[in-house]
N, CA and C atoms as an extended XYZ file, in Angstrom:
633
Properties=species:S:1:pos:R:3:atomname:S:1:resname:S:1:resid:I:1 pbc="F F F"
N       153.770      141.798       30.584 N   UNK     1
C       152.573      141.405       30.394 CA  UNK     1
C       152.240      141.265       28.802 C   UNK     1
N       151.562      140.074       28.419 N   UNK     2
C       151.006      139.781       27.154 CA  UNK     2
C       149.649      139.461       26.958 C   UNK     2
N       148.937      139.846       26.145 N   UNK     3
C       147.563      139.335       26.204 CA  UNK     3
C       147.528      138.659       24.609 C   UNK     3
N       146.921      137.498       25.197 N   UNK     4
C       146.857      136.433       23.784 CA  UNK     4
C       146.031      137.057       23.001 C   UNK     4
N       145.729      136.213       21.627 N   UNK     5
C       145.116      137.072       20.880 CA  UNK     5
C       143.587      136.663       20.898 C   UNK     5
N       142.645      137.752       20.614 N   UNK     6
C       141.369      137.102       21.342 CA  UNK     6
C       140.834      136.925       22.388 C   UNK     6
N       141.575      137.412       23.521 N   UNK     7
C       141.332      137.792       24.907 CA  UNK     7
C       140.523      138.786       24.495 C   UNK     7
N       139.613      138.848       25.817 N   UNK     8
C       138.602      139.683       25.864 CA  UNK     8
C       138.531      140.701       27.130 C   UNK     8
N       139.083      141.988       27.241 N   UNK     9
C       139.267      142.813       27.781 CA  UNK     9
C       138.518      143.771       28.449 C   UNK     9
N       137.970      144.010       29.166 N   UNK    10
C       136.970      144.627       29.406 CA  UNK    10
C       137.516      145.889       30.255 C   UNK    10
N       137.606      147.458       30.200 N   UNK    11
C       137.627      148.500       30.740 CA  UNK    11
C       136.868      149.314       31.352 C   UNK    11
N       136.861      149.456       32.857 N   UNK    12
C       136.013      150.009       33.410 CA  UNK    12
C       136.147      150.830       34.016 C   UNK    12
N       135.711      152.400       33.465 N   UNK    13
C       135.829      153.638       34.211 CA  UNK    13
C       134.842      154.112       34.790 C   UNK    13
N       134.939      154.843       36.086 N   UNK    14
C       133.806      155.354       36.416 CA  UNK    14
C       133.182      156.352       36.358 C   UNK    14
N       134.173      157.404       35.094 N   UNK    15
C       133.837      158.297       34.829 CA  UNK    15
C       134.787      158.592       33.496 C   UNK    15
N       134.150      159.441       32.419 N   UNK    16
C       134.688      159.784       31.069 CA  UNK    16
C       135.816      160.271       31.480 C   UNK    16
N       136.870      159.908       31.080 N   UNK    17
C       138.359      160.520       31.101 CA  UNK    17
C       139.477      159.903       31.733 C   UNK    17
N       138.440      158.486       32.747 N   UNK    18
C       139.421      157.787       33.590 CA  UNK    18
C       140.432      156.832       33.121 C   UNK    18
N       140.118      157.043       31.862 N   UNK    19
C       141.373      155.898       30.865 CA  UNK    19
C       142.701      156.762       30.905 C   UNK    19
N       142.623      157.555       31.298 N   UNK    20
C       144.102      158.661       31.526 CA  UNK    20
C       144.813      157.332       32.158 C   UNK    20
N       144.686      156.592       32.810 N   UNK    21
C       145.210      155.497       33.958 CA  UNK    21
C       145.856      154.605       32.967 C   UNK    21
N       144.939      153.956       31.801 N   UNK    22
C       144.978      152.527       31.420 CA  UNK    22
C       145.270      152.909       29.545 C   UNK    22
N       145.476      154.164       29.091 N   UNK    23
C       145.120      154.291       27.351 CA  UNK    23
C       145.752      153.588       26.516 C   UNK    23
N       147.364      153.837       27.118 N   UNK    24
C       148.512      153.113       26.576 CA  UNK    24
C       148.528      151.518       26.527 C   UNK    24
N       147.793      151.139       27.536 N   UNK    25
C       148.107      149.597       27.314 CA  UNK    25
C       146.599      148.988       26.626 C   UNK    25
N       145.700      149.970       26.634 N   UNK    26
C       144.329      149.540       25.484 CA  UNK    26
C       144.830      149.715       24.363 C   UNK    26
N       145.956      151.018       23.827 N   UNK    27
C       146.464      150.382       22.775 CA  UNK    27
C       146.797      149.129       22.251 C   UNK    27
N       148.293      148.723       23.070 N   UNK    28
C       149.011      147.760       23.224 CA  UNK    28
C       147.680      146.551       23.101 C   UNK    28
N       146.814      146.032       23.922 N   UNK    29
C       145.901      145.075       23.706 CA  UNK    29
C       145.246      144.880       22.334 C   UNK    29
N       145.219      146.314       21.936 N   UNK    30
C       144.566      145.789       20.623 CA  UNK    30
C       145.401      145.678       19.666 C   UNK    30
N       146.484      145.656       19.366 N   UNK    31
C       147.252      145.562       18.497 CA  UNK    31
C       147.960      144.405       18.541 C   UNK    31
N       147.617      143.600       19.738 N   UNK    32
C       147.779      142.415       19.734 CA  UNK    32
C       146.676      141.361       19.634 C   UNK    32
N       145.602      141.955       19.375 N   UNK    33
C       144.225      140.917       18.658 CA  UNK    33
C       143.337      140.859       19.865 C   UNK    33
N       143.380      141.519       21.245 N   UNK    34
C       142.516      141.627       21.990 CA  UNK    34
C       140.973      141.876       21.504 C   UNK    34
N       140.068      141.764       22.059 N   UNK    35
C       138.716      142.264       21.802 CA  UNK    35
C       138.880      143.142       23.251 C   UNK    35
N       138.336      144.318       23.017 N   UNK    36
C       138.247      145.511       24.064 CA  UNK    36
C       137.146      146.004       24.199 C   UNK    36
N       136.525      145.767       25.048 N   UNK    37
C       135.112      146.688       25.683 CA  UNK    37
C       135.300      147.958       26.601 C   UNK    37
N       134.866      148.821       26.592 N   UNK    38
C       135.073      149.969       27.523 CA  UNK    38
C       133.614      150.328       27.685 C   UNK    38
N       133.415      150.331       28.945 N   UNK    39
C       132.297      151.043       29.873 CA  UNK    39
C       132.493      152.478       30.625 C   UNK    39
N       131.806      153.475       30.831 N   UNK    40
C       132.009      154.598       31.580 CA  UNK    40
C       130.742      154.755       31.835 C   UNK    40
N       130.714      154.727       33.261 N   UNK    41
C       129.716      154.428       34.321 CA  UNK    41
C       128.863      156.134       34.201 C   UNK    41
N       129.610      156.914       33.960 N   UNK    42
C       128.780      158.563       34.369 CA  UNK    42
C       129.287      159.202       32.903 C   UNK    42
N       128.476      160.316       32.587 N   UNK    43
C       128.486      161.186       31.547 CA  UNK    43
C       129.408      162.444       31.842 C   UNK    43
N       129.200      162.504       33.341 N   UNK    44
C       129.684      163.770       34.218 CA  UNK    44
C       129.316      164.904       34.136 C   UNK    44
N       128.093      164.965       33.854 N   UNK    45
C       127.499      166.764       32.804 CA  UNK    45
C       128.158      167.601       34.516 C   UNK    45
N       127.794      167.059       35.737 N   UNK    46
C       128.152      168.152       36.588 CA  UNK    46
C       129.630      168.465       36.480 C   UNK    46
N       130.632      167.750       35.822 N   UNK    47
C       131.745      168.437       35.618 CA  UNK    47
C       132.199      168.977       34.445 C   UNK    47
N       130.986      169.140       33.335 N   UNK    48
C       131.523      169.855       32.200 CA  UNK    48
C       131.207      171.639       32.725 C   UNK    48
N       132.770      171.840       32.256 N   UNK    49
C       133.308      173.336       32.374 CA  UNK    49
C       132.011      174.175       31.925 C   UNK    49
N       131.609      175.223       32.846 N   UNK    50
C       130.499      176.324       32.414 CA  UNK    50
C       130.601      176.671       31.003 C   UNK    50
N       129.529      176.502       30.116 N   UNK    51
C       129.493      177.241       28.978 CA  UNK    51
C       129.315      176.137       28.040 C   UNK    51
N       129.783      174.880       28.142 N   UNK    52
C       129.567      173.799       27.242 CA  UNK    52
C       128.581      173.121       27.596 C   UNK    52
N       128.031      172.313       26.525 N   UNK    53
C       126.811      171.326       26.480 CA  UNK    53
C       127.156      170.277       27.565 C   UNK    53
N       126.298      170.013       28.072 N   UNK    54
C       126.116      169.082       28.963 CA  UNK    54
C       126.626      167.474       28.407 C   UNK    54
N       126.628      167.548       27.220 N   UNK    55
C       127.345      166.239       26.506 CA  UNK    55
C       128.850      166.287       26.235 C   UNK    55
N       129.313      167.304       26.687 N   UNK    56
C       130.559      167.529       26.342 CA  UNK    56
C       131.650      166.479       26.136 C   UNK    56
N       131.650      165.620       27.532 N   UNK    57
C       132.633      164.724       28.074 CA  UNK    57
C       132.073      163.541       27.507 C   UNK    57
N       131.176      163.212       27.546 N   UNK    58
C       130.759      162.013       26.120 CA  UNK    58
C       130.879      162.056       25.014 C   UNK    58
N       130.955      163.207       24.262 N   UNK    59
C       131.587      162.741       22.791 CA  UNK    59
C       132.879      163.320       23.032 C   UNK    59
N       133.707      163.929       23.968 N   UNK    60
C       135.071      163.639       24.009 CA  UNK    60
C       135.475      162.365       24.121 C   UNK    60
N       134.830      161.524       24.946 N   UNK    61
C       135.299      160.337       25.512 CA  UNK    61
C       135.099      159.053       24.107 C   UNK    61
N       133.676      159.513       23.606 N   UNK    62
C       133.723      158.510       22.081 CA  UNK    62
C       135.058      158.651       20.982 C   UNK    62
N       135.220      160.050       21.176 N   UNK    63
C       136.217      160.442       20.128 CA  UNK    63
C       137.750      159.896       20.414 C   UNK    63
N       137.787      159.734       21.903 N   UNK    64
C       139.070      159.366       22.550 CA  UNK    64
C       139.057      157.703       22.065 C   UNK    64
N       137.980      157.323       22.421 N   UNK    65
C       137.872      155.736       22.434 CA  UNK    65
C       138.294      154.941       21.101 C   UNK    65
N       137.800      156.048       20.231 N   UNK    66
C       137.643      155.773       18.910 CA  UNK    66
C       139.180      155.857       18.014 C   UNK    66
N       139.514      156.976       18.656 N   UNK    67
C       141.166      157.017       18.160 CA  UNK    67
C       142.113      155.956       18.854 C   UNK    67
N       141.522      155.202       19.886 N   UNK    68
C       142.292      154.046       20.358 CA  UNK    68
C       142.208      153.232       19.508 C   UNK    68
N       141.136      152.884       18.912 N   UNK    69
C       140.902      151.930       18.145 CA  UNK    69
C       139.796      150.731       18.909 C   UNK    69
N       139.005      151.257       19.792 N   UNK    70
C       137.506      150.501       20.273 CA  UNK    70
C       136.826      150.348       19.554 C   UNK    70
N       136.368      149.330       18.655 N   UNK    71
C       135.251      149.549       17.958 CA  UNK    71
C       134.220      150.322       18.647 C   UNK    71
N       133.100      150.995       18.139 N   UNK    72
C       132.044      151.685       18.280 CA  UNK    72
C       131.366      151.059       19.420 C   UNK    72
N       130.967      149.905       18.647 N   UNK    73
C       129.955      148.887       19.323 CA  UNK    73
C       130.357      148.668       20.770 C   UNK    73
N       131.767      148.805       21.109 N   UNK    74
C       132.076      147.915       22.326 CA  UNK    74
C       132.072      148.895       23.209 C   UNK    74
N       131.636      150.439       23.375 N   UNK    75
C       132.006      151.266       23.663 CA  UNK    75
C       130.565      152.081       24.593 C   UNK    75
N       130.250      152.134       25.711 N   UNK    76
C       128.894      152.418       26.395 CA  UNK    76
C       129.309      153.494       27.396 C   UNK    76
N       128.390      154.293       27.800 N   UNK    77
C       128.950      155.124       28.668 CA  UNK    77
C       126.964      155.614       29.229 C   UNK    77
N       127.229      155.322       30.626 N   UNK    78
C       125.882      155.489       31.039 CA  UNK    78
C       125.545      156.789       31.746 C   UNK    78
N       125.149      156.826       32.687 N   UNK    79
C       124.580      158.166       33.201 CA  UNK    79
C       124.261      158.306       34.824 C   UNK    79
N       125.079      157.639       35.657 N   UNK    80
C       125.413      157.748       37.108 CA  UNK    80
C       125.902      158.764       37.436 C   UNK    80
N       125.224      159.737       38.410 N   UNK    81
C       125.699      161.051       38.601 CA  UNK    81
C       126.903      160.944       39.769 C   UNK    81
N       127.739      161.713       38.886 N   UNK    82
C       129.124      161.641       39.696 CA  UNK    82
C       129.333      162.025       40.805 C   UNK    82
N       129.987      161.495       41.858 N   UNK    83
C       130.309      161.660       43.406 CA  UNK    83
C       129.160      161.090       43.938 C   UNK    83
N       127.834      160.682       43.138 N   UNK    84
C       127.074      159.834       44.173 CA  UNK    84
C       127.178      158.257       44.105 C   UNK    84
N       128.435      157.461       43.459 N   UNK    85
C       128.063      155.952       43.050 CA  UNK    85
C       128.232      155.526       44.688 C   UNK    85
N       128.479      155.713       45.447 N   UNK    86
C       128.165      154.967       47.043 CA  UNK    86
C       126.923      155.069       47.330 C   UNK    86
N       125.772      156.104       46.975 N   UNK    87
C       124.284      155.583       47.157 CA  UNK    87
C       123.396      154.858       45.983 C   UNK    87
N       124.407      154.608       45.380 N   UNK    88
C       123.700      153.139       43.913 CA  UNK    88
C       124.613      151.861       44.145 C   UNK    88
N       125.201      151.754       44.878 N   UNK    89
C       126.278      150.758       44.930 CA  UNK    89
C       125.820      149.396       44.505 C   UNK    89
N       124.416      149.200       44.602 N   UNK    90
C       123.830      147.573       44.436 CA  UNK    90
C       123.371      147.800       43.060 C   UNK    90
N       123.039      149.035       42.556 N   UNK    91
C       122.788      148.784       40.746 CA  UNK    91
C       124.184      148.813       40.180 C   UNK    91
N       125.093      149.174       40.592 N   UNK    92
C       126.339      149.289       39.933 CA  UNK    92
C       126.679      147.998       39.659 C   UNK    92
N       126.781      147.050       41.094 N   UNK    93
C       127.150      145.715       41.339 CA  UNK    93
C       126.196      145.016       40.152 C   UNK    93
N       124.988      145.284       40.248 N   UNK    94
C       124.053      144.499       39.549 CA  UNK    94
C       124.473      144.443       38.066 C   UNK    94
N       124.969      145.800       37.965 N   UNK    95
C       125.202      146.024       35.767 CA  UNK    95
C       126.629      145.391       35.830 C   UNK    95
N       127.767      145.306       36.769 N   UNK    96
C       128.565      144.645       36.653 CA  UNK    96
C       128.620      143.335       36.036 C   UNK    96
N       127.424      142.687       37.040 N   UNK    97
C       127.266      141.108       37.166 CA  UNK    97
C       126.565      140.844       35.571 C   UNK    97
N       125.972      141.582       35.041 N   UNK    98
C       125.494      141.588       33.560 CA  UNK    98
C       126.274      141.452       32.824 C   UNK    98
N       127.355      142.556       32.882 N   UNK    99
C       128.542      142.763       32.242 CA  UNK    99
C       128.898      141.295       32.107 C   UNK    99
N       129.441      140.558       33.426 N   UNK   100
C       130.445      139.922       33.520 CA  UNK   100
C       129.645      138.401       32.564 C   UNK   100
N       128.356      138.353       33.053 N   UNK   101
C       127.522      137.263       32.165 CA  UNK   101
C       128.107      137.725       30.838 C   UNK   101
N       127.724      138.639       30.203 N   UNK   102
C       127.157      138.830       28.626 CA  UNK   102
C       128.663      138.556       28.234 C   UNK   102
N       129.638      139.443       28.760 N   UNK   103
C       131.096      139.409       27.867 CA  UNK   103
C       132.091      138.227       28.406 C   UNK   103
N       132.130      137.714       29.727 N   UNK   104
C       133.115      136.686       30.095 CA  UNK   104
C       134.743      137.372       30.002 C   UNK   104
N       134.511      138.743       30.452 N   UNK   105
C       135.846      138.919       30.202 CA  UNK   105
C       136.940      138.172       30.721 C   UNK   105
N       138.256      138.151       30.016 N   UNK   106
C       139.384      137.709       30.308 CA  UNK   106
C       140.572      138.359       31.401 C   UNK   106
N       140.426      139.564       31.255 N   UNK   107
C       140.947      140.882       32.193 CA  UNK   107
C       140.177      141.735       31.906 C   UNK   107
N       139.925      142.459       33.287 N   UNK   108
C       139.291      143.504       33.638 CA  UNK   108
C       140.322      144.581       33.971 C   UNK   108
N       140.370      145.848       33.505 N   UNK   109
C       141.047      147.199       34.208 CA  UNK   109
C       139.746      148.006       34.860 C   UNK   109
N       140.112      147.936       36.427 N   UNK   110
C       139.376      148.970       37.197 CA  UNK   110
C       140.184      150.305       37.914 C   UNK   110
N       139.699      150.806       38.471 N   UNK   111
C       140.372      151.732       39.042 CA  UNK   111
C       141.317      150.838       40.542 C   UNK   111
N       142.558      151.188       40.971 N   UNK   112
C       143.101      151.097       41.871 CA  UNK   112
C       142.044      150.757       42.860 C   UNK   112
N       142.640      149.892       43.711 N   UNK   113
C       141.650      149.646       45.166 CA  UNK   113
C       142.242      150.758       46.534 C   UNK   113
N       143.392      151.456       46.015 N   UNK   114
C       143.673      152.485       46.612 CA  UNK   114
C       143.357      153.500       46.429 C   UNK   114
N       142.408      153.930       45.245 N   UNK   115
C       141.758      155.219       44.741 CA  UNK   115
C       141.146      155.750       45.822 C   UNK   115
N       141.438      156.817       46.404 N   UNK   116
C       140.568      157.555       47.469 CA  UNK   116
C       139.099      158.534       46.925 C   UNK   116
N       139.007      158.530       45.435 N   UNK   117
C       137.842      159.363       44.783 CA  UNK   117
C       136.818      158.045       45.232 C   UNK   117
N       135.345      158.465       46.165 N   UNK   118
C       134.401      157.706       46.358 CA  UNK   118
C       133.570      157.084       45.135 C   UNK   118
N       133.730      157.650       44.002 N   UNK   119
C       133.238      157.060       42.789 CA  UNK   119
C       134.017      155.750       42.492 C   UNK   119
N       135.438      155.881       42.452 N   UNK   120
C       136.565      155.302       42.124 CA  UNK   120
C       136.586      153.803       42.850 C   UNK   120
N       136.421      154.028       43.856 N   UNK   121
C       136.659      153.171       45.374 CA  UNK   121
C       135.044      152.512       45.187 C   UNK   121
N       134.055      153.292       45.080 N   UNK   122
C       133.051      151.882       44.670 CA  UNK   122
C       132.929      151.343       43.520 C   UNK   122
N       133.673      151.617       42.681 N   UNK   123
C       133.721      150.754       41.156 CA  UNK   123
C       134.677      149.605       41.483 C   UNK   123
N       135.879      150.081       42.093 N   UNK   124
C       136.571      148.766       42.528 CA  UNK   124
C       136.155      148.020       43.424 C   UNK   124
N       135.510      148.645       44.488 N   UNK   125
C       135.167      147.048       45.348 CA  UNK   125
C       133.773      146.256       44.691 C   UNK   125
N       132.793      146.853       44.071 N   UNK   126
C       132.125      146.077       43.091 CA  UNK   126
C       132.693      145.333       42.195 C   UNK   126
N       133.361      145.843       41.534 N   UNK   127
C       134.191      145.051       40.071 CA  UNK   127
C       134.694      144.003       40.831 C   UNK   127
N       135.301      143.716       42.022 N   UNK   128
C       136.561      142.937       42.548 CA  UNK   128
C       134.827      141.987       42.697 C   UNK   128
N       134.237      142.304       43.001 N   UNK   129
C       133.199      141.140       43.603 CA  UNK   129
C       132.183      140.331       42.340 C   UNK   129
N       132.092      141.353       41.314 N   UNK   130
C       131.530      140.760       40.028 CA  UNK   130
C       132.134      140.115       39.392 C   UNK   130
N       133.392      140.823       38.950 N   UNK   131
C       134.701      139.961       37.955 CA  UNK   131
C       135.763      138.953       38.873 C   UNK   131
N       135.184      137.765       39.666 N   UNK   132
C       135.771      136.949       40.337 CA  UNK   132
C       136.875      135.965       39.103 C   UNK   132
N       136.052      135.770       38.548 N   UNK   133
C       136.524      134.915       37.296 CA  UNK   133
C       137.523      135.580       36.260 C   UNK   133
N       137.791      136.405       36.355 N   UNK   134
C       138.593      137.477       35.443 CA  UNK   134
C       140.083      137.729       36.268 C   UNK   134
N       141.466      138.098       35.444 N   UNK   135
C       142.697      138.668       35.743 CA  UNK   135
C       141.800      140.396       36.177 C   UNK   135
N       142.074      140.782       37.467 N   UNK   136
C       141.766      142.222       37.289 CA  UNK   136
C       143.145      143.363       37.767 C   UNK   136
N       143.002      144.166       37.293 N   UNK   137
C       144.060      145.028       37.262 CA  UNK   137
C       143.774      146.261       37.776 C   UNK   137
N       144.262      146.928       38.544 N   UNK   138
C       144.038      148.319       39.071 CA  UNK   138
C       144.728      149.487       38.917 C   UNK   138
N       144.132      150.120       37.456 N   UNK   139
C       145.137      151.592       36.990 CA  UNK   139
C       145.630      152.380       37.909 C   UNK   139
N       146.481      153.385       37.535 N   UNK   140
C       147.041      154.160       38.183 CA  UNK   140
C       146.023      155.564       37.971 C   UNK   140
N       145.810      156.382       38.977 N   UNK   141
C       145.458      158.032       38.254 CA  UNK   141
C       145.644      158.307       39.782 C   UNK   141
N       147.145      158.897       39.404 N   UNK   142
C       148.042      159.345       40.543 CA  UNK   142
C       147.513      160.618       41.678 C   UNK   142
N       146.549      161.603       40.928 N   UNK   143
C       145.791      162.286       41.516 CA  UNK   143
C       145.060      162.069       42.775 C   UNK   143
N       144.593      160.828       42.716 N   UNK   144
C       143.681      160.180       43.850 CA  UNK   144
C       144.177      159.327       44.724 C   UNK   144
N       145.529      159.132       44.919 N   UNK   145
C       146.307      157.793       45.207 CA  UNK   145
C       147.137      158.853       46.379 C   UNK   145
N       147.500      158.171       47.820 N   UNK   146
C       148.045      158.501       48.594 CA  UNK   146
C       149.264      157.273       48.511 C   UNK   146
N       149.160      156.422       48.082 N   UNK   147
C       150.000      155.160       48.051 CA  UNK   147
C       149.470      154.537       46.603 C   UNK   147
N       150.396      153.763       46.370 N   UNK   148
C       149.789      152.574       45.176 CA  UNK   148
C       150.836      151.431       44.700 C   UNK   148
N       150.475      150.639       45.057 N   UNK   149
C       150.988      149.044       45.197 CA  UNK   149
C       151.465      148.956       43.806 C   UNK   149
N       152.316      149.463       42.638 N   UNK   150
C       152.922      148.970       41.230 CA  UNK   150
C       153.646      147.881       41.322 C   UNK   150
N       152.540      146.868       41.420 N   UNK   151
C       152.650      145.479       40.967 CA  UNK   151
C       152.898      144.742       40.042 C   UNK   151
N       152.287      145.317       38.951 N   UNK   152
C       152.342      145.173       37.445 CA  UNK   152
C       152.797      145.994       36.692 C   UNK   152
N       153.332      145.906       35.444 N   UNK   153
C       153.530      146.643       34.201 CA  UNK   153
C       153.093      146.117       32.975 C   UNK   153
N       152.899      147.065       32.314 N   UNK   154
C       152.594      147.054       30.812 CA  UNK   154
C       153.528      147.970       30.022 C   UNK   154
N       154.452      147.468       29.271 N   UNK   155
C       155.647      148.130       29.110 CA  UNK   155
C       154.801      148.434       27.227 C   UNK   155
N       155.102      149.579       27.077 N   UNK   156
C       154.759      150.408       26.253 CA  UNK   156
C       155.952      150.935       25.010 C   UNK   156
N       155.446      150.855       23.586 N   UNK   157
C       156.485      151.397       22.735 CA  UNK   157
C       155.828      153.279       22.472 C   UNK   157
N       156.920      153.728       21.740 N   UNK   158
C       156.564      155.250       21.299 CA  UNK   158
C       155.464      155.474       20.796 C   UNK   158
N       155.087      154.206       19.939 N   UNK   159
C       153.887      154.431       18.988 CA  UNK   159
C       152.514      154.124       20.070 C   UNK   159
N       152.236      153.238       20.966 N   UNK   160
C       151.451      153.282       21.759 CA  UNK   160
C       151.019      154.645       23.287 C   UNK   160
N       152.271      154.982       23.620 N   UNK   161
C       152.106      156.228       23.896 CA  UNK   161
C       151.789      157.492       22.963 C   UNK   161
N       152.069      157.494       21.929 N   UNK   162
C       151.804      158.382       21.186 CA  UNK   162
C       150.221      158.116       20.747 C   UNK   162
N       149.801      157.145       20.674 N   UNK   163
C       148.311      157.545       20.487 CA  UNK   163
C       147.204      157.356       21.765 C   UNK   163
N       148.039      157.109       23.323 N   UNK   164
C       147.307      157.496       24.179 CA  UNK   164
C       147.220      158.887       23.775 C   UNK   164
N       148.660      159.451       23.726 N   UNK   165
C       148.658      160.681       23.832 CA  UNK   165
C       147.281      161.873       22.642 C   UNK   165
N       147.238      161.084       21.875 N   UNK   166
C       146.446      161.609       20.619 CA  UNK   166
C       144.920      161.338       21.318 C   UNK   166
N       144.799      160.194       21.456 N   UNK   167
C       143.246      160.066       22.204 CA  UNK   167
C       143.025      161.091       23.425 C   UNK   167
N       144.118      160.560       24.105 N   UNK   168
C       143.702      162.056       25.534 CA  UNK   168
C       143.401      163.232       25.198 C   UNK   168
N       144.026      163.690       24.136 N   UNK   169
C       143.893      165.147       23.733 CA  UNK   169
C       142.671      165.435       23.142 C   UNK   169
N       141.490      164.381       22.889 N   UNK   170
C       140.328      164.759       22.914 CA  UNK   170
C       139.184      165.513       23.815 C   UNK   170
N       139.917      165.147       24.962 N   UNK   171
C       139.420      165.769       26.148 CA  UNK   171
C       139.745      167.309       26.090 C   UNK   171
N       139.434      168.012       25.268 N   UNK   172
C       139.241      169.526       25.230 CA  UNK   172
C       138.869      170.208       26.364 C   UNK   172
N       138.204      169.889       27.014 N   UNK   173
C       137.474      170.332       28.073 CA  UNK   173
C       138.042      170.253       29.258 C   UNK   173
N       139.297      169.145       29.301 N   UNK   174
C       139.715      169.201       30.637 CA  UNK   174
C       141.331      169.231       30.906 C   UNK   174
N       141.750      170.097       29.442 N   UNK   175
C       143.249      170.573       29.594 CA  UNK   175
C       143.861      171.321       30.457 C   UNK   175
N       142.653      172.134       31.211 N   UNK   176
C       143.266      172.692       32.610 CA  UNK   176
C       143.596      171.840       33.554 C   UNK   176
N       143.544      170.430       33.864 N   UNK   177
C       143.808      169.647       34.578 CA  UNK   177
C       145.148      169.297       34.623 C   UNK   177
N       146.058      169.460       35.775 N   UNK   178
C       147.081      168.924       35.368 CA  UNK   178
C       147.737      167.337       34.921 C   UNK   178
N       146.774      166.994       35.449 N   UNK   179
C       147.377      165.413       35.050 CA  UNK   179
C       147.003      165.154       33.421 C   UNK   179
N       146.429      165.812       32.774 N   UNK   180
C       146.239      166.135       31.595 CA  UNK   180
C       146.933      166.347       30.359 C   UNK   180
N       148.082      167.131       30.809 N   UNK   181
C       149.206      167.688       30.212 CA  UNK   181
C       150.181      166.633       29.478 C   UNK   181
N       150.325      166.727       28.335 N   UNK   182
C       151.409      166.146       27.757 CA  UNK   182
C       152.637      165.533       28.257 C   UNK   182
N       152.903      166.687       29.243 N   UNK   183
C       154.434      166.448       29.944 CA  UNK   183
C       154.470      165.452       31.101 C   UNK   183
N       152.961      165.778       31.681 N   UNK   184
C       152.787      164.607       33.075 CA  UNK   184
C       152.501      163.002       32.306 C   UNK   184
N       151.944      163.252       31.489 N   UNK   185
C       151.620      161.554       30.844 CA  UNK   185
C       152.798      161.225       30.398 C   UNK   185
N       153.557      162.123       29.450 N   UNK   186
C       154.853      161.129       29.273 CA  UNK   186
C       155.488      160.763       30.017 C   UNK   186
N       155.784      161.926       31.154 N   UNK   187
C       156.531      161.757       32.330 CA  UNK   187
C       156.494      160.747       33.207 C   UNK   187
N       155.003      160.446       33.429 N   UNK   188
C       154.979      159.405       34.230 CA  UNK   188
C       154.896      157.871       33.443 C   UNK   188
N       155.065      157.895       32.233 N   UNK   189
C       155.206      156.746       31.410 CA  UNK   189
C       156.659      156.467       31.459 C   UNK   189
N       157.665      157.539       31.161 N   UNK   190
C       158.604      157.139       31.197 CA  UNK   190
C       159.499      156.734       32.736 C   UNK   190
N       158.764      157.301       33.836 N   UNK   191
C       159.239      156.440       35.242 CA  UNK   191
C       158.675      155.170       35.257 C   UNK   191
N       157.822      154.822       34.751 N   UNK   192
C       157.018      153.767       35.079 CA  UNK   192
C       157.896      152.438       33.875 C   UNK   192
N       158.723      153.214       32.869 N   UNK   193
C       159.375      152.167       32.032 CA  UNK   193
C       160.287      152.094       32.410 C   UNK   193
N       161.295      152.994       33.184 N   UNK   194
C       162.505      153.083       33.833 CA  UNK   194
C       162.353      151.805       35.025 C   UNK   194
N       161.381      151.385       35.265 N   UNK   195
C       161.435      150.690       36.681 CA  UNK   195
C       161.258      149.097       36.341 C   UNK   195
N       161.042      149.235       34.679 N   UNK   196
C       160.943      147.981       34.162 CA  UNK   196
C       161.799      147.400       33.013 C   UNK   196
N       162.717      148.427       32.638 N   UNK   197
C       163.687      148.475       32.044 CA  UNK   197
C       163.002      148.591       30.529 C   UNK   197
N       162.134      149.357       30.522 N   UNK   198
C       161.435      149.764       29.017 CA  UNK   198
C       161.574      151.194       28.665 C   UNK   198
N       161.269      151.206       27.340 N   UNK   199
C       161.129      152.876       27.325 CA  UNK   199
C       159.632      153.432       27.907 C   UNK   199
N       158.849      152.882       27.894 N   UNK   200
C       157.533      153.505       28.504 CA  UNK   200
C       157.014      152.265       29.365 C   UNK   200
N       156.614      152.609       30.035 N   UNK   201
C       155.242      151.616       30.521 CA  UNK   201
C       153.744      152.152       31.378 C   UNK   201
N       153.199      151.666       31.761 N   UNK   202
C       152.045      151.781       32.636 CA  UNK   202
C       151.927      150.815       33.973 C   UNK   202
N       151.653      151.182       35.183 N   UNK   203
C       151.670      150.740       35.817 CA  UNK   203
C       150.297      150.607       36.595 C   UNK   203
N       150.285      148.983       37.251 N   UNK   204
C       148.959      148.451       37.885 CA  UNK   204
C       149.557      148.059       38.867 C   UNK   204
N       148.070      147.879       39.835 N   UNK   205
C       148.037      147.265       41.081 CA  UNK   205
C       147.635      145.911       40.586 C   UNK   205
N       148.338      144.730       41.029 N   UNK   206
C       147.409      143.867       40.594 CA  UNK   206
C       146.674      142.944       41.616 C   UNK   206
N       145.400      143.161       41.216 N   UNK   207
C       144.362      142.617       42.332 CA  UNK   207
C       144.156      140.905       42.285 C   UNK   207
N       144.137      140.448       41.162 N   UNK   208
C       144.217      138.921       40.965 CA  UNK   208
C       144.471      138.660       39.251 C   UNK   208
N       145.062      137.388       39.838 N   UNK   209
C       145.835      137.067       38.104 CA  UNK   209
C       144.844      135.424       38.328 C   UNK   209
N       144.807      135.128       36.689 N   UNK   210
C       144.317      133.959       36.871 CA  UNK   210
C       145.076      133.438       35.795 C   UNK   210
N       145.860      132.262       35.711 N   UNK   211
C       146.729      131.895       34.576 CA  UNK   211
C       145.988      130.575       33.924 C   UNK   211
């Protein structure tokens, strides 16, 4: 998959750090000349490890997106309460409708429709409703998946993967999570690459394709 120069890509993450599922593709899209926008819906204050400032994950997120190369002005972090998205579903839809009107994205990256986390499922469902005129790809977060329809792949170079690893290393508060380890990230990229005869890749659920 190749993104045309000047395409507008919107990355929607329910929580700060959900770009673990698509950061390599973000790096590639930026290199190909895409205009990338990033929106995280929660600062995840309730998920900050004990003893750390409540804004830790937001600061780490902004450092990670900067390391990927997303312009600071294209990054937004909202304050919806983690694990409570279903109760504010309509507000989230209205936010997405505004984003769609303002940005008119060519491609939207959302959590997979198969994601079992309640916040991720809400974002996937309401995102599908709001971004009907965009190509939609659902990114892979294995820790939340029972199954995954990996019907689209973005091939990555070693430089793209290295940039992903450098960016995600900014999440120092999350190093205790198994999916945050370099070994896991590199291994998954290797497996997905092997499926499409590439060195590395990220897999996506193809939700909607507009050519």
